[in-house]
Structure formats: C-alpha cells, structure tokens
C-alpha positions as CSV (number, residue, x, y, z in Angstrom):
1,M,52.7,-12.9,-108.4
2,R,54.9,-13.1,-111.5
3,E,57.1,-16.1,-111.9
4,T,60.8,-14.8,-112.7
5,V,63.4,-17.3,-113.3
6,L,66.0,-16.6,-110.5
7,T,69.5,-18.1,-110.1
8,S,71.1,-18.1,-106.5
9,D,73.6,-15.7,-107.2
10,A,71.3,-13.3,-107.5
11,E,72.2,-10.4,-106.0
12,I,70.1,-10.4,-102.6
13,S,69.0,-6.4,-101.2
14,L,67.1,-5.4,-97.8
15,R,64.6,-2.4,-99.1
16,R,62.3,-0.3,-97.4
17,I,58.7,-0.9,-97.8
18,S,56.5,1.6,-99.1
19,A,52.7,2.5,-99.8
20,A,53.7,1.2,-103.6
21,S,55.1,-2.0,-102.4
22,V,53.1,-3.2,-99.1
23,C,50.4,-5.0,-100.8
24,D,53.1,-7.1,-102.3
25,V,54.6,-7.9,-99.4
26,C,51.9,-9.0,-97.6
27,E,50.5,-11.3,-100.0
28,L,53.5,-13.4,-99.8
29,S,52.3,-15.1,-97.1
30,E,49.8,-16.7,-99.1
31,T,52.7,-18.4,-101.0
32,L,53.9,-20.2,-98.0
33,S,52.0,-23.9,-97.0
34,D,49.4,-24.2,-94.3
35,E,52.2,-25.4,-92.3
36,Q,54.3,-23.2,-92.3
37,R,52.2,-20.3,-92.2
38,D,51.3,-21.2,-88.6
39,M,54.8,-20.9,-87.4
40,V,55.1,-16.9,-88.7
41,A,52.4,-14.4,-88.6
42,D,51.5,-13.2,-91.8
43,N,53.7,-9.9,-93.3
44,G,50.5,-7.6,-92.3
45,T,50.1,-8.4,-89.0
46,S,54.3,-8.2,-88.7
47,I,54.4,-4.7,-90.0
48,A,51.5,-3.3,-88.6
49,E,53.4,-4.5,-85.5
50,A,56.7,-2.9,-86.0
51,H,54.9,0.5,-86.8
52,F,53.9,0.2,-83.0
53,S,57.3,-0.5,-81.8
54,E,60.1,2.0,-81.2
55,N,62.5,-1.2,-81.6
56,A,61.3,-2.6,-84.8
57,W,63.2,-2.5,-88.2
58,F,61.7,-4.1,-91.3
59,R,62.3,-4.6,-94.4
60,A,61.3,-6.4,-97.9
61,I,63.8,-8.4,-99.2
62,Y,64.2,-8.4,-103.1
63,A,66.7,-10.9,-105.4
64,E,67.8,-8.9,-108.3
65,E,64.2,-6.7,-108.9
66,T,62.0,-9.5,-107.7
67,L,60.4,-9.6,-104.0
68,V,61.3,-12.5,-102.8
69,G,60.4,-12.3,-98.5
70,F,60.3,-10.0,-95.6
71,I,62.5,-9.6,-92.3
72,L,61.9,-7.9,-89.1
73,L,64.2,-6.7,-86.3
74,H,63.7,-6.0,-83.0
75,E,66.4,-4.6,-80.8
76,G,66.7,-4.9,-76.9
77,S,64.0,-5.9,-74.5
78,D,60.5,-4.4,-74.7
79,W,57.8,-5.6,-72.7
80,D,55.2,-3.3,-74.5
81,D,56.2,-5.3,-77.7
82,G,56.2,-8.8,-75.6
83,I,60.1,-9.4,-76.4
84,D,62.5,-10.0,-73.7
85,C,65.9,-10.2,-75.2
86,P,69.0,-8.2,-74.4
87,G,70.4,-7.8,-78.0
88,V,68.9,-8.0,-81.6
89,Y,66.2,-10.6,-81.8
90,L,65.0,-11.8,-85.5
91,W,61.4,-11.4,-84.6
92,R,59.9,-12.5,-88.4
93,F,61.4,-13.6,-91.3
94,M,60.1,-15.4,-94.4
95,I,61.4,-16.2,-98.0
96,A,57.8,-16.6,-100.1
97,R,57.7,-20.6,-101.0
98,P,58.4,-20.1,-105.1
99,F,61.6,-18.8,-103.6
100,Q,62.6,-20.8,-100.9
101,G,65.7,-23.6,-101.1
102,R,67.5,-21.3,-103.6
103,G,69.8,-19.5,-100.8
104,F,68.1,-16.1,-101.0
105,G,67.5,-16.3,-97.0
106,K,70.9,-17.4,-96.3
107,Q,71.8,-14.5,-97.7
108,A,69.6,-11.9,-96.3
109,I,70.8,-13.5,-93.2
110,A,74.2,-12.9,-93.9
111,L,73.3,-8.9,-94.8
112,V,72.1,-9.1,-91.5
113,V,74.8,-10.1,-89.6
114,R,77.5,-8.2,-91.7
115,D,75.5,-4.9,-91.0
116,L,75.5,-5.9,-86.9
117,K,78.7,-7.0,-86.8
118,A,79.9,-3.6,-88.4
119,R,78.1,-1.7,-85.6
120,G,80.1,-4.2,-82.9
121,L,77.6,-6.4,-82.1
122,R,78.1,-10.0,-82.3
123,E,74.9,-12.1,-81.5
124,L,71.6,-12.3,-83.5
125,Y,68.7,-14.3,-81.5
126,T,65.5,-16.1,-83.0
127,S,62.9,-18.6,-81.9
128,Y,61.0,-20.9,-83.8
129,G,58.1,-23.6,-83.2
130,Q,58.6,-27.1,-83.3
131,G,56.9,-29.6,-85.8
132,P,55.5,-29.6,-89.1
133,G,56.6,-26.7,-91.0
134,S,59.1,-26.3,-88.5
135,P,62.2,-23.6,-89.8
136,E,64.1,-25.3,-87.5
137,G,66.6,-26.7,-89.8
138,F,67.3,-23.4,-91.3
139,Y,68.1,-21.8,-88.5
140,R,70.2,-24.5,-87.6
141,G,72.0,-24.9,-91.2
142,L,73.3,-21.2,-90.1
143,G,74.7,-21.9,-87.2
144,F,71.9,-21.1,-84.8
145,E,72.4,-22.9,-81.4
146,P,69.1,-23.3,-79.3
147,T,69.6,-21.4,-76.0
148,G,67.3,-23.3,-73.8
149,E,65.1,-20.5,-73.4
150,H,61.9,-20.4,-74.8
151,Y,59.2,-17.1,-76.0
152,D,56.0,-18.9,-75.1
153,D,55.8,-22.1,-77.2
154,E,59.5,-21.6,-79.3
155,L,62.3,-22.3,-78.8
156,E,65.0,-19.6,-78.5
157,A,67.9,-19.8,-80.3
158,V,71.3,-17.2,-81.0
159,L,74.0,-16.9,-83.6
160,R,77.1,-16.0,-82.3
161,F,79.6,-14.2,-84.9
C-alpha cells in the first residue's frame, strides 16, 4: 500500500467496491495489529458474507482518493446471517492501521448516521470484543452506549441520534 500524506480534513467518501478494488480492500486487513485482527474479521471474509446476505450493505472508505477502510452494515434481524438486531447494525468496520487516529473513522460513521437520519432512522447498533485491541474506546468516544446485551462474546452498543 502506498503511503499518502493525508490530513484530518481530507474529504471522506463511501464507495462501491469493484472487481478492480476488491483486492486492495482485502489487503487493508493485513495492516492491522495482531490484537486488532483478533477483534474483526478480514475484509475478504466480510465481503463474502455480505454477498450471501439480502440485508447487507458495504462500502470502501476513502479519504480523498486514498483507500483507508471498510464498512459493512446489516439491516434487520436475519437468523441466516446470525444477526438478531431490529434495526441497522454496524456489522464490520475498520480503518487501516496507517490511517487510524486521524478522524477518518469518525467521519465515516458520521456519513452513515447522516444517511440513516435522512431515512428517518434514529439508532445504529454494533458490538465489539473487549480486551487488547478492542475498539471500545473508539465507539464510546462516538457516543455508543452498551445495551447490556451480547452477540456471542461481544458487547452490544447503540448510538442514538
């Protein structure tokens, strides 16, 4: 992956993944620390699972023209997908390690929230593991609050807006 100098005010966009970009999106997973990789499925696995779900929506995250992350949402409960969430669920989310801490993840979530609000929705759910590499601090910093429920061994949280 080519290093590009990006500032925190870079314009963030969510773009469809194409045959030309799918390998680059998959390679982003390799940039994560071992602890982070224990917390989130590889992007290739996520993309494959999404293709078999009628309720999945996924995009590559770009800062200007640089690929920096991946996002996968799931809407509604679907036992075949293993998701029992009545609303929109942030199923997978990652920012490549070289681009973490620059506000790109926060901006990507803000784009999703903007679109959900426009559709009249007022909540976004997610879940995360705890321990080394946990994204808990990131999600809490955005305003996600634990619901007291769990997905397998992950703590469920909700962002109300």
